[in-house]
C-alpha positions in Angstrom: -38.7 -18.6 14.5 -37.7 -21.9 12.8 -40.5 -22.2 10.3 -40.9 -25.9 9.2 -44.6 -25.6 8.3 -44.0 -25.7 4.5 -41.6 -24.8 1.8 -44.1 -22.1 0.8 -42.8 -19.8 3.6 -39.6 -19.1 1.8 -38.6 -15.5 1.1 -37.0 -14.2 -2.1 -33.2 -14.2 -2.0 -31.3 -11.0 -2.6 -30.5 -12.2 -6.1 -34.1 -13.0 -6.9 -35.3 -9.6 -5.5 -32.7 -7.9 -7.8 -34.0 -9.9 -10.8 -37.6 -8.9 -10.0 -36.7 -5.2 -9.7 -35.1 -5.0 -13.1 -37.8 -7.1 -15.0 -39.2 -5.8 -18.2 -43.0 -5.9 -18.0 -46.2 -5.6 -20.0 -49.8 -6.6 -19.9 -49.8 -10.4 -19.8 -53.6 -10.7 -20.4 -52.8 -9.1 -23.8 -49.8 -11.5 -24.1 -47.5 -8.5 -24.0 -45.3 -9.3 -20.9 -41.9 -10.3 -22.3 -40.5 -11.7 -19.1 -43.6 -13.9 -18.6 -43.3 -15.2 -22.1 -39.7 -16.0 -21.5 -40.6 -17.9 -18.3 -43.2 -19.9 -20.1 -40.8 -20.8 -22.9 -38.2 -21.8 -20.4 -40.6 -24.0 -18.5 -41.7 -25.8 -21.7 -38.1 -26.3 -22.7 -37.2 -27.8 -19.4 -40.2 -30.2 -19.3 -40.1 -31.0 -23.0 -43.6 -29.8 -23.7 -44.8 -27.6 -26.6 -46.0 -24.7 -24.4 -46.6 -23.5 -20.8 -48.9 -21.0 -19.0 -48.0 -19.0 -15.9 -50.8 -19.2 -13.3 -51.1 -17.7 -9.8 -51.1 -21.0 -7.9 -50.7 -24.8 -8.1 -54.3 -25.3 -7.2 -55.4 -23.2 -10.1 -53.0 -25.0 -12.4 -54.4 -28.4 -11.4 -58.0 -27.2 -11.8 -57.4 -25.7 -15.2 -55.9 -29.0 -16.3 -59.0 -30.9 -15.1 -61.3 -28.4 -16.8 -59.4 -28.8 -20.1 -59.3 -32.6 -20.1 -62.7 -33.4 -18.9 -66.4 -32.8 -19.5 -69.2 -32.6 -16.8 -70.3 -36.0 -15.5 -67.0 -37.7 -15.9 -64.8 -39.1 -13.1 -61.2 -38.2 -12.3 -59.0 -40.9 -10.8 -57.0 -39.6 -7.8 -55.1 -41.1 -5.0 -56.9 -40.9 -1.6 -54.3 -38.7 0.1 -53.6 -36.5 -2.9 -53.5 -32.8 -2.8 -56.1 -32.5 -5.6 -58.6 -34.6 -3.7 -58.0 -33.4 -0.1 -57.1 -29.7 -0.1 -58.4 -28.1 -3.3 -61.9 -27.5 -1.8 -63.8 -29.8 -4.2 -63.1 -27.4 -7.1 -63.3 -30.2 -9.7 -66.9 -30.6 -8.8 -67.6 -26.9 -8.3 -66.0 -25.7 -11.5 -65.7 -28.7 -13.9 -68.7 -30.8 -12.8 -66.7 -34.0 -12.4 -66.3 -36.3 -9.4 -63.3 -38.1 -8.0 -62.8 -41.8 -8.3 -60.6 -42.5 -5.3 -57.9 -45.2 -5.1 -56.0 -46.0 -1.9 -52.3 -46.3 -2.7 -49.4 -47.5 -0.6 -47.9 -44.3 0.9 -49.5 -42.3 -1.9 -48.8 -44.5 -4.8 -51.5 -46.6 -6.6 -50.8 -49.3 -9.2 -51.7 -49.9 -12.8 -53.8 -52.9 -11.6 -55.8 -50.6 -9.3 -56.4 -48.2 -12.2 -57.5 -51.0 -14.5 -60.2 -51.9 -11.9 -61.3 -48.2 -11.9 -61.6 -47.8 -15.6 -65.2 -48.8 -16.1 -66.6 -50.8 -19.0 -68.4 -48.7 -21.6 -71.9 -48.8 -20.0 -74.4 -46.0 -20.4 -75.2 -45.9 -16.7 -71.6 -45.6 -15.4 -69.7 -42.3 -15.3 -66.7 -42.7 -17.6 -63.2 -41.8 -16.4 -62.1 -38.6 -18.1 -58.7 -38.1 -16.4 -56.1 -39.8 -14.2 -54.1 -37.6 -11.8 -50.7 -38.5 -10.2 -48.7 -36.4 -7.7 -44.9 -36.3 -7.7 -43.5 -35.8 -5.2 -46.5 -36.8 -3.0 -47.0 -34.3 -0.3 -49.1 -36.3 2.2 -46.9 -39.4 1.7 -43.9 -37.4 3.1 -42.5 -36.1 -0.2 -42.4 -39.5 -1.8 -41.1 -39.7 -5.4 -43.6 -41.6 -7.5 -41.8 -44.7 -8.9 -41.1 -44.0 -12.6 -41.7 -47.6 -13.7 -45.2 -47.6 -12.2 -46.0 -44.1 -13.6 -45.1 -45.4 -17.0 -47.3 -48.5 -16.6 -50.2 -46.2 -15.6 -49.6 -43.9 -18.6 -49.6 -46.9 -21.0 -52.8 -48.3 -19.6 -54.6 -45.0 -19.5 -53.6 -44.0 -23.0 -54.6 -47.4 -24.3 -58.1 -46.6 -23.0 -58.1 -43.1 -24.4 -57.8 -41.4 -21.0 -55.4 -38.5 -20.5 -53.1 -38.3 -17.5 -52.3 -35.1 -15.5 -49.3 -34.8 -13.2 -49.5 -32.6 -10.1 -45.8 -32.0 -10.1 -45.8 -29.2 -7.5 -42.4 -30.4 -6.3 -41.2 -32.2 -9.4 -37.8 -30.6 -9.2 -37.3 -32.2 -5.8 -38.0 -35.5 -7.6 -35.4 -34.6 -10.2 -32.8 -33.9 -7.6 -33.7 -37.0 -5.5 -33.5 -39.4 -8.5 -30.8 -37.7 -10.6 -33.1 -38.0 -13.6 -33.8 -34.9 -15.7 -37.3 -33.6 -15.2 -38.3 -34.1 -18.8 -37.8 -37.8 -18.3 -39.9 -37.8 -15.2 -42.8 -36.1 -16.9 -42.5 -37.7 -20.4 -45.8 -39.1 -21.6 -48.1 -37.0 -19.3 -50.7 -35.0 -21.1 -50.3 -32.0 -18.8 -47.9 -31.1 -15.9 -48.2 -28.5 -13.2 -45.2 -27.4 -11.2 -44.9 -24.8 -8.5 -42.3 -22.0 -8.3 -43.5 -20.9 -4.8 -42.3 -24.0 -2.9 -38.8 -25.3 -2.8 -37.8 -23.1 -5.6 -38.3 -20.1 -3.4 -40.5 -17.7 -5.4 -43.1 -15.5 -3.8 -45.9 -16.4 -6.2 -46.7 -18.7 -9.2 -46.9 -22.0 -10.9 -46.6 -23.3 -14.5 -49.0 -25.5 -16.4 -47.3 -27.3 -19.3 -48.7 -29.3 -22.2 -49.5 -29.1 -25.9 -50.1 -25.9 -27.7 -53.8 -26.7 -28.0 -54.1 -27.5 -24.3 -52.4 -24.3 -23.3 -54.5 -22.2 -25.6 -57.6 -23.6 -23.9 -55.9 -23.3 -20.5 -55.5 -19.5 -21.1 -59.3 -19.2 -21.5 -60.0 -21.3 -18.5 -57.4 -19.2 -16.4 -59.4 -16.1 -17.4 -62.6 -17.7 -16.3 -61.1 -18.5 -12.9 -60.0 -14.9 -12.4 -56.3 -15.8 -13.0 -55.6 -13.3 -15.8 -53.0 -11.0 -14.2 -51.4 -7.9 -15.7 -47.7 -6.8 -15.3 -46.6 -10.3 -14.2 -43.0 -9.8 -15.4 -41.8 -9.1 -11.8 -43.1 -12.4 -10.7 -42.0 -14.2 -13.8 -38.5 -12.9 -13.3 -38.4 -14.6 -9.9 -39.4 -17.8 -11.6 -36.6 -17.5 -14.2 -34.1 -16.8 -11.5 -35.3 -19.8 -9.5 -35.1 -22.2 -12.5 -31.5 -21.0 -13.1 -30.1 -21.0 -9.5 -32.5 -22.8 -7.1 -32.9 -26.3 -8.6 -29.5 -27.8 -7.7 -29.7 -26.3 -4.2 -32.7 -28.4 -3.4 -30.2 -31.1 -2.5 -29.4 -29.1 0.6 -33.0 -29.3 1.7 -33.0 -33.1 1.2 -29.8 -33.4 3.3 -31.3 -31.3 6.1 -34.5 -33.5 5.9 -32.4 -36.6 6.3 -30.5 -35.1 9.3 -33.8 -34.0 10.9 -35.3 -37.5 10.4 -32.2 -39.2 11.8 -32.3 -37.0 14.8 -36.0 -37.5 15.5 -35.7 -41.2 15.0 -33.4 -41.4 18.0 -36.2 -40.1 20.3 -38.3 -42.5 22.2 -42.0 -42.6 21.3 -41.6 -41.4 17.7 -42.0 -43.4 14.5 -40.3 -41.4 11.6 -40.9 -42.0 7.9 -37.5 -42.1 6.1 -37.6 -39.0 3.9 -37.0 -39.2 0.1 -37.0 -35.4 -0.4 -37.6 -32.4 1.8 -40.6 -33.5 3.9 -40.3 -35.3 7.2 -43.4 -37.0 8.7 -43.4 -38.6 12.1 -46.0 -40.3 14.3 -46.2 -39.8 18.0 -46.7 -43.2 19.5 -46.9 -42.0 23.1 -47.2 -38.5 24.5 -49.0 -35.4 23.2 -51.2 -35.4 20.2 -49.9 -33.8 17.0 -51.7 -30.4 17.5 -50.5 -30.3 21.1 -46.9 -30.9 20.2 -47.1 -28.3 17.4 -48.5 -25.8 19.9 -45.8 -26.5 22.4 -43.1 -26.2 19.8 -44.5 -22.9 18.7 -43.9 -21.6 22.2 -40.3 -22.7 21.9 -39.7 -21.0 18.5 -40.4 -23.8 16.1 -43.4 -23.8 13.7 -44.7 -27.1 12.3 -48.0 -28.6 11.5 -50.1 -31.7 11.9 -49.7 -33.8 8.8 -52.2 -34.6 6.1 -54.1 -31.3 6.7 -54.7 -32.3 10.3 -56.6 -35.5 9.5 -54.2 -37.7 11.5 -54.3 -36.8 15.2 -50.8 -38.1 16.0 -48.8 -37.3 12.8 -46.6 -34.2 12.4 -45.0 -32.8 9.2 -41.9 -30.7 9.0 -40.6 -29.3 5.7 -37.0 -28.2 5.0 -36.3 -25.3 2.6 -33.9 -22.6 1.7 -34.7 -20.7 4.9 -33.7 -23.6 7.1 -30.1 -24.3 8.1 -28.3 -27.3 9.6 -28.2 -25.4 12.9 -32.0 -25.0 12.8 -32.4 -28.7 12.3 -30.2 -29.6 15.3 -32.0 -27.1 17.5 -35.4 -28.5 16.4 -34.4 -32.0 17.3 -33.3 -30.8 20.7 -36.5 -28.9 21.3 -38.7 -31.8 20.3 -36.7 -34.1 22.7 -37.3 -31.6 25.5 -41.0 -31.5 24.9 -41.3 -35.2 24.9 -39.3 -35.4 28.1 -40.7 -32.5 30.0 -43.7 -31.1 28.2 -44.3 -27.4 28.7 -41.6 -26.8 31.2 
C-alpha cells in the first residue's frame, strides 16, 4: 500500500531501531531516565528555550500548555481550521475550563488586526483572553508555513496586552526546511512551543513541550494529571534523539515529493490543487466523485488517503508525503487518481 493518509504512519528506520535498542533507561516519573533528560535538553537547545518536557502526544502537549497559561473562564484565541480547535475533542473546555475565541484566517493565517478586535476591553462581563494559539505549519491549510512577519506582529500585540502566545509547532521542522530559517528563529518570542517527533521526523511516539523552566515545572504536574507520566521512556526518547540528528534535513525529500505530486495532480481535469509549501497536498474535486468516494476507490487500488479537514469538506482530499513514500509511489499515485477520474471503479 502507498499510505498517504498522514506522516504519522511512518515506521522507525533501522538506525532508529538500533538506537532504541541500546538506550539507557530509568523511571522518568522520578526524573531518572537519562535518555529522556538528554532529549529534553536537546529539544530546548534547538528551540532556544530554557527547558522542555517529553509528552506522549502533540494533543497532550498543546493541552498542557493551555492549562498552564490560562485559568477557568478565559478565552483562547484560535484559528477556525486549527488542530487545537477542530480535532482535540474540546479538551480545553473539558480540562482547563476555557472556551475558544475563533478567528477565520486566510488559509489558516489570521492577522494582528483580527487579533486586536478579539482582545476585549477590560469589562467585568466579558471573558478575558488568556492565551493566543498559532499553528506552524498549518495542517488543514495544506501544510502552510505561518508568515514570520505576521507571527511577530501578533506576538508584539499579544504581549503588549499581557497575553501569552502558544505555538502548535507539530511540524515546525518542516517550516525550518521550507524557509531555510533555523527553528529557534521561527519560535522566538513564543511563551511555549510544542513539536511532534511522530510525524515527519519518523518516531513511533512522542512530542516535546518547550518553554521557561517555570512553565515546564508546572507542565510536569499537569502531564501527571492527564495520565501522561510514563516510566522507562528512554527507548522512545532515543528515537527522538536519533530523529533530531538524522531526520530533519531529509524532510526536504518529502517537500520535493509533495511538489511532484501536486504538479502531477494539477494536470488532471476536474481537480483544483493547492500549491504545497511543505509535505501536505490538498486538492478539491470540481467534478466527479466526492472526497470519501475517491478515497475509497483509491484504497481498492492500493493508495490510502483521506478527506481533508477531518472530513468536513465533502470534495477536498489530503495526501501527505513522508519518509515511507518514494518518488515512484508519487508517480503511481498520480496515475491511479487519473484512472479513477477517467474510468471510476473499473
